[in-house]
N, C-alpha and C positions, 0 to 999 in steps of 0.2 A: 369372609364368612367363617364361622364356623363349622364345624360338622358333628353329629351326634349316630351313635349306633345303638340300638334300642334291641336288647336280645332276651330270648324267652318270653315273645309276647304270646300271651293266649288267641288261640285261633281263633275263638269267637270276637273276640278284641280287634283283632286284625280283617274281619269280615265286617264287623260295623263299620272300621274306617273306610273299607273300600265303600261301604255302601252309603254311608255319608258324603265320601269325596265325589262319588256318581251322583249323587241326588244335586251337590252344589257345582257339578260342570268342571271340578278340578281333580289336579291331579292328588295321590292320596300324599303325596311328599308335602304338597301345597296344605292341604288340608292339616295336616300333622302340624306344620309349620304357624297356620292360624290358630290351631289349638292353643299350644304351646305359649305363643303371643298373648293370647287373651286371658292365658291363666297367669301369666306374671307380671299384667300390666295392673298400672294403679290409674282409676281413673282420678281424672285431675280434680275434678268436684267432688265433693259428697253428696250434693244435689242432684249429678246424673245418677247415681246409683239408686237415691230415692223414686227419681223420675221414671227412671227405667222400670223398676219394680212394682211402686205404686202411684204411677204416674197418671195422665189425664181419663186413660182408660179406665182408671177405677174413682174418677170423679174426686179428685184431686191435684190440685195445680200448684205445683213446688216453683216458686224464683228463684232463678239460680241462686245459688249462695257460694262466697269465695271464702274458704278455711283457709289462704294461705299465708297468713300473716303469724 
């Protein structure tokens, strides 16, 4: 596994990370790993993004679409 160091992190951001990790019941290091993973991950299907933001909770039911071809 690779390692990364983040220097000059604003104290407010550091505190927010601590609070967020505590809220999720995980270490701050794990919280940062999850944030980075989510930031660089690409959804497998565009319909997943639409479902997440505009899905059934807003009255829209999107059938899964596959744009892999």
